[in-house]
MIVEX-49675 format. One record per residue (C-alpha): residue in three letters; y, z, x. Coordinates in steps of 0.25 Angstrom, whole numbers, plus 5000, padded with zeros to 4 digits. Layout:
% MIVEX-49675
ALAYZX...
% end
This chain:
% MIVEX-49675
UNK499246775000UNK497746754999UNK496646795009UNK495746675013UNK494246705016UNK493746645028UNK492546645038UNK492446765047UNK492146665059UNK493246675070UNK493446565081UNK493146655092UNK492346605104UNK490946665105UNK490646735118UNK489346695125UNK488246795125UNK488346875139UNK488247005145UNK489047105136UNK490247165143UNK491047275136UNK492547285139UNK493347415140UNK493547465126UNK495047485121UNK495547625121UNK495347685107UNK496647765106UNK497547655111UNK496847565100UNK497247675090UNK498747665095UNK498647515095UNK498247525080UNK499547605077UNK500347495084UNK499847405074UNK500247495063UNK501547515069UNK501747365069UNK501747365054UNK502947465054UNK503647375063UNK503547245054UNK504847215047UNK504147145036UNK503347275032UNK504147355021UNK504947465026UNK504247585020UNK502947525025UNK503447505039UNK503747655039UNK502447685033UNK501747615045UNK502647685055UNK502147815049UNK500747775049UNK500847745064UNK501347895066UNK500247945057UNK499247875065UNK499847925078UNK499748065073UNK498348055070UNK498047985084UNK498648105091UNK497948205082UNK496548135085UNK496648055097UNK497648105107UNK497048245111UNK496048185121UNK497148105128UNK498048225128UNK496948315134UNK496748215145UNK498148205148UNK498348355149UNK497048365158UNK497548245166UNK496148175164UNK495948045171UNK494647995166UNK493947985152UNK494347925139UNK495548015138UNK496448035151UNK497848065154UNK498047915155UNK497547895141UNK498547995136UNK499647925143UNK499247795137UNK499147855123UNK500547925125UNK501247795130UNK500647715118UNK501047815108UNK502447845113UNK502747695113UNK502247685098UNK502947805094UNK504247755100UNK504147625093UNK503847695080UNK505147775081UNK505947655085UNK505447575073UNK505747695064UNK507147715069UNK507547575072UNK506947495061UNK506347575050UNK507447675047UNK508547575048UNK507747485038UNK507647605029UNK509147635030UNK509447485026UNK508547515013UNK509347635010UNK508347735015UNK508647835026UNK508147955033UNK509548015035UNK509748105047UNK510648225048UNK511748155055UNK511848045044UNK511848145033UNK513148165025UNK513648295021UNK513048295008UNK511648255014UNK511748365024UNK512048465014UNK510848425006UNK509948425018UNK510448565022UNK510148615008UNK508748555009UNK508548615022UNK508948755017UNK508048745005UNK506848665009UNK506748675024UNK507348795030UNK506448895022UNK505248835029UNK505748835043UNK505448945053UNK506048925067UNK505148985078UNK505849035090UNK504849035102UNK504649155110UNK503449245115UNK503249295101UNK503549165094UNK502649065101UNK502748915098UNK502248905084UNK501048825079UNK501548685077UNK500648605067UNK500148465070UNK501248355066UNK502148455060UNK503648445062UNK504348545070UNK505648575077UNK505848635091UNK507248695094UNK507848745107UNK508948855105UNK510048915113UNK510549065112UNK509649185109UNK508749225097UNK508949345089UNK508349435100UNK509249375111UNK508149285117UNK508249145122UNK507049085115UNK507548945114UNK506448865107UNK506148865092UNK505148795083UNK505348755069UNK504148705061UNK504348615049UNK503448635037UNK502648525033UNK502848545019UNK504248495020UNK504448345017UNK504848265030UNK505848175022UNK506748225011UNK507548125002UNK509048155000UNK509548164986UNK510048034980UNK511448084978UNK511548094993UNK510947964997UNK511847864990UNK511047734988UNK510047774999UNK508747845000UNK509047955011UNK508048055017UNK508048165027UNK506948205036UNK506548345036UNK506648355051UNK508148305050UNK508348415039UNK507848525049UNK508548465061UNK509848465054UNK509748615051UNK508848655063UNK509948745069UNK510048825057UNK508648885059UNK509248945072UNK510449025069UNK511149085081UNK510448985090UNK510948855097UNK509948745094UNK510048655107UNK508848565106UNK507848535095UNK506748435091UNK505748395080UNK504348405086UNK502948375081UNK501648395088UNK500348325085UNK499048395087UNK497548355089UNK497048365075UNK495548315075UNK494748425069UNK493548465077UNK492548555069UNK491148585075UNK490348555063UNK489048605069UNK489648745071UNK490348765057UNK489748815045UNK490748755035UNK491348625039UNK492448635028UNK492848775033UNK492848735047UNK493748615045UNK494748695036UNK494848795048UNK495048675058UNK496148615049UNK496948735051UNK497048715066UNK497148555066UNK498648575065UNK498748645078UNK497848575087UNK498148525101UNK499548455102UNK499448315106UNK500848255103UNK502248305102UNK503348235095UNK504848275096UNK506148215093UNK506648115103UNK507848205106UNK506948325109UNK507448395122UNK506448395134UNK506548545134UNK505948545119UNK504948435122UNK504448505134UNK504348635127UNK503548565116UNK502648495126UNK502348615133UNK502048695120UNK501048585115UNK500448565129UNK500748415129UNK501048315140UNK502348235139UNK501648105134UNK501348185121UNK502848205118UNK503448105108UNK504948095107UNK505248025094UNK506547965088UNK506348015074UNK505548105065UNK504348165074UNK503448125062UNK503547985058UNK502348005049UNK503148085039UNK504147975037UNK503047915028UNK503748005018UNK504847905017UNK503847795013UNK503447885001UNK504947924998UNK505547784997UNK505147714984UNK505547574988UNK504447464985UNK505247364993UNK504947445006UNK503447455004UNK502347355004UNK502247284990UNK501447364981UNK499947334979UNK499047384968UNK497547374972UNK496747294962UNK495647364954UNK494347324962UNK494047184958UNK492547204957UNK492647324948UNK492847294933UNK493747394927UNK493047464915UNK491647424919UNK490647524925UNK490747514940UNK489247554940UNK488847434931UNK489747344940UNK489047394953UNK487647364947UNK488147214948UNK488547224962UNK489347294973UNK490847304972UNK491947314983UNK493347374982UNK494347324993UNK495447434994UNK496647444993UNK496647304987UNK495747354977UNK495947494971UNK495147614975UNK495147644960UNK493847564960UNK493247674968UNK493847784959UNK493347714947UNK491947704953UNK491947854954UNK492647874941UNK491547794934UNK490447874941UNK491148004936UNK491247964922UNK489847904921UNK488848004915UNK487747924922UNK488347954936UNK487648084941UNK488148094956UNK489348054965UNK489248064980UNK490448034989UNK490948045003UNK492448085005UNK493148065018UNK494648055015UNK495048055000UNK496448125001UNK497048244995UNK497248194981UNK496048104978UNK495648044964UNK494248024970UNK494048174972UNK494548204958UNK493548114953UNK492448184961UNK492848314955UNK492848244941UNK491448194944UNK490948344946UNK491648384933UNK490748274926UNK489448324932UNK489248224943UNK488548274955UNK489648244966UNK489348254981UNK490548224991UNK490348215006UNK491748255010UNK492148235025UNK492948355029UNK493248305043UNK494048185038UNK495148185049UNK496448245043UNK495848245029UNK495048375032UNK495848465023UNK495948375011UNK494448355012UNK494148505013UNK494948525001UNK494248424993UNK492948474997UNK493248614992UNK493748554979UNK492548474977UNK491548584980UNK492348674970UNK491948594959UNK490448564963UNK490548434971UNK489448434982UNK490348424994UNK489748385008UNK490348375021UNK489448265027UNK488648285040UNK489048385051UNK489648315063UNK489948185055UNK491148145046UNK490748075033UNK491547955033UNK490747865024UNK491347825011UNK490347824999UNK490147864985UNK488847864978UNK488647874962UNK487347904956UNK487147854942UNK485947874932UNK485547744927UNK484347754917UNK483247824925UNK483847794938UNK485047834947UNK485947724953UNK486947734964UNK488247674965UNK489147684977UNK490447664984UNK490647644998UNK491947625006UNK492547595019UNK493747695015UNK493947835010UNK493947884996UNK495447904996UNK496247834984UNK497547844992UNK497047775005UNK496347674997UNK497647614993UNK497947575007UNK496647575015UNK495847445015UNK494447485011UNK493147435004UNK492447504993UNK491047464990UNK490447494977UNK488947474976UNK487647504968UNK486747444978UNK485447524978UNK485247514993UNK486647554997UNK486847664987UNK485447724991UNK486047725006UNK487247795001UNK486447904994UNK485647925007UNK486947945015UNK487448055004UNK486148125005UNK486248125020UNK487648175020UNK487248285010UNK485948335016UNK486048275030UNK484648215029UNK484248095037UNK484747965032UNK483647865027UNK483647725031UNK484747665024UNK484747525017UNK486247485019UNK487147595024UNK487447615039UNK487747755041UNK488447825052UNK488147895061UNK486747845059UNK486647695058UNK488047645057UNK488347635072UNK486947575075UNK486947475064UNK488347425068UNK487847405083UNK486547345078UNK487347245069UNK488347205080UNK487247195090UNK486447105081UNK487547015079UNK487747005094UNK486246965095UNK486446855084UNK487646795091UNK486946795104UNK485846715097UNK486846615093UNK487146665079UNK488546675074UNK488846825073UNK490046895067UNK490647035066UNK491847075058UNK492147215057UNK493347285051UNK493647435054UNK494647535057UNK494247565072UNK493247515082UNK493047615093UNK491547635094UNK491147585108UNK489647555104UNK490147465093UNK491247405101UNK490247365112UNK489247305102UNK490447225097UNK490747175111UNK489347145114UNK489147065101UNK490446985103UNK489946945117UNK488646895111UNK489546805102UNK489746885089UNK491146855083UNK491846995080UNK493047025072UNK493447175072UNK494547215062UNK494947355067UNK496147415061UNK496247535072UNK495647565085UNK494847465092UNK494247485105UNK493547345106UNK494347255116UNK494347115109UNK494446975113UNK494147005128UNK493646865134UNK492246875138UNK492047015131UNK492547025117UNK493046885114UNK492246875102UNK492847005096UNK494247015089UNK494847145084UNK495947135073UNK496747255067UNK497347245053UNK498547325049UNK499147315036UNK499747375023UNK498347435021UNK497547515031UNK496347425034UNK495147525033UNK493847445028UNK492747445038UNK491947305036UNK490847255046UNK490447115045UNK489247055053UNK488646915053UNK487546845061UNK487346705057UNK487346695042UNK487046845040UNK488246935037UNK488347085034UNK489547165030UNK489647315030UNK490747405025UNK490947545032UNK491647675032UNK491547675047UNK492447615058UNK491747575071UNK492047705078UNK491147805085UNK491447915076UNK491147835064UNK489847785069UNK489347915075UNK490148035069UNK490347995055UNK489547965042UNK489947825040UNK489347705031UNK489247555033UNK488647475022UNK488347325019UNK489047245009UNK487847165003UNK488547084992UNK488946954999UNK490246934990UNK490747074993UNK490447055008UNK491246925008UNK492346995000UNK492447095011UNK492346995022UNK493546915016UNK494447035012UNK494147125024UNK493747045036UNK494246895034UNK495546955028UNK495847045040UNK495546935050UNK496446845043UNK497646945043UNK498846905052UNK499847005047UNK499247145051UNK498147105061UNK498147125075UNK497147075085UNK496547155097UNK496847075110UNK496047065123UNK497047165130UNK496847265119UNK498147245112UNK498247205097UNK499047075094UNK499547045080UNK498746935073UNK499746825070UNK499646715059UNK499346575062UNK500546495066UNK501346455053UNK500446545044UNK500946675037UNK500346815041UNK499146855032UNK498946995028UNK497547025024UNK497947145016UNK499047065008UNK498146955005UNK497047055000UNK498147124991UNK498546984986UNK497046944983UNK496747074975UNK498147074968UNK497746934963UNK496346974958UNK497047094951UNK498046994944UNK496846904939
% end
C-alpha cells in the first residue's frame, strides 16, 4: 500500500464573517474517557492479532489507572462534600463513575467471552484451580509453599492491629473468618498483602501442559491455599482487592532547599495517598465490600466489582511470555534514517542542510549516532541536553557518561518532576553528578519539557553549533512505537536560539529576543494566538487561509476560542488530536469550518506539527508542546520552524496528509460531542496511514 500526497484543501463550506460566538466547550475528563473508548475499540477488532488485542486491553487499564491517580480526586472530593456548583460536582463524579463502570464491564466481558476463549483455541490458557488436574495442583502447591507463602503475613484486625497500609495499585486479599483466634477473640477480618516482587503469571512446566502453554495467576495460587494461612479458623468469605490512590506529587518548590531531596521524600508517600477507587472480585460479599469502602472512605460509585483479575494491566505479562509471531503484528524493523549517510560525518552532512528523522519508521539510532560522533570527535568540546523521560536502562545516558570520560563538558537539564518517572530521573541525576556532569533541574515552578541537544565544535578559529530538536523524548524504547520527528540542524540562527535557552535554564537569566524559537512560558502561547488571529484576519479579508495542527491534546481555552473565532472568519481548520479535545467541532454556524480527527493505530501518535497558510505563504512548526494550559504557562516548551521547503513538504505529506487520509484507525468528532469512525469511500479498502508509511520506508530500505 502506498501513500499518495494530496493538497491540504478540504471541501468544507466557509462560514461568513460575523460576530464571534463561542459554544460551550466539551468536558475534558469525559474526552479523556472517550479516547480510551477508541483504544478499547482496537482490542475489540477481530482482525487485530490476538496478543495485540490483549495489549490494547491492558493499555486501556493502564490509562484508567493513571486517570484515577491524576484526574479523579477533585470529582471524588466534590461527591464527598455534595458540591453542586463549579467544575467538579457530585454530578460530575456520578457521570465519571457511570462512564468508567460501563467501560470496565465491557473490558472484562471482552476478556472473558472473546480473548480467553480465543487464546484457549491457540493452546494458551490461564488455568484456574478448578481446571487443574492432580499433578498440576501438586506443582502449584509446591510453588506456593516455596515461593509465595514465606512472603505472606496475614494481619488480623483488632485494636492493636489496625488496618495495614495498603499501597497504591497493590494486590491484596481480605478474608472473613469464623471461630476465635488464639486469644479467644472473635476478630473476624484479616488482610493479606501480596508482595509486588512476585510475578503475576507463572508458566507451568512443559511436562504438565501436554501440547498447550499453560499459566497460573498468582492470585489463583494464593486463593487456592488461602485457608492454609488461618489454621483453626473457618474462612467464610474472601476477595481480592486493589485500591487506587491519588498520586500526583505536589512539592512547594519555593519552600524547599533541595528539590531532589524533597521529591525523593515525596515519593515515599505517593503510594499511600488518598484512595480514589476500590476494585474487588465480582463475588465479594456486601459485608467485605462495605467494610473496605468505610475503611477507605469511598462512596459506592468508587467500587468496581470485576469478573476476573483485579489488575488487567498485569495481564500484559502474557504478551511477553508467549513467543508466537503469528499472534502479533508483523515485525517491523525501522530503516536507518534516509537522509543520514552511514559512515560519513553527520557534522559535514549538516553543513549541507537540515535533516529529519521520522520515528519509528526511521530508527532512533540516527540520534544516537549523532551523539556518538560528538563524543568521539576531538573537536567537540561541549554537549548540552535536556532529559524528560529516558527510561531506567538508557543507552543515551551511558553515552553521556562516556562523553565525560572523554573530557567533554557535559550539561544535562534533567526534569525531576516528570510524572511517574521521578524516581528514575533522580537516580540518573545522582549517577551523572557523581562522574562530573553538570546536572541542572530547570526553572523553579516549571517543568522542562523541551527536547533539545546542542553540540559545540571547534572548527578552525571559530566554534560551530549543531543541534537536535525533537517532538518526543530521548527514550530509545518508546522511540520504537511512538511517532515523533527528530530535526537535526546546523542553522546558525536556530542553534544560537537553543544556546540562549540553555543559558536561561542554567542561570535563569532573561531570554534575549530569539530569531526562530518560540519558548513557553514566554512567547509560545502568545505567538500561537497571534498566528491564529492573523489567519482569521486574512480570511476575513478574502484570502484563503488554512490551519492544520497535530497534537496529543487540545484543552487550552484561549487557543480554543482563537480557533473558533478564526473558523468563523473563514479559516479552514483541521485538528488531528489523539487524546482529549475540548473544542466542539462541526457545529453549524459556530464551528462548521473546524474538523477534529483522532488517529489510533499500531504506534502511538505523538508528533506535534502546526501548519499555517495565508494566501501563498505557508509556515510549519514542530513542537514539544500540546495545546494545553500547562504546556503553555507551566512548562519550558519549544516550537521551531522548519525552514527547508523540502523537509516541510515531507512533514506535510507524512504527518498531516497521511493522518487525514487514514480510514482504518481514524475517528471524527461529531457535533453532538461523540466520535464516529471514519469509513473508507464505498468500494474502497480501508487505508492505514501507519501501514502505508511502514511500506514506504521498507521500500526505501530495500533500494
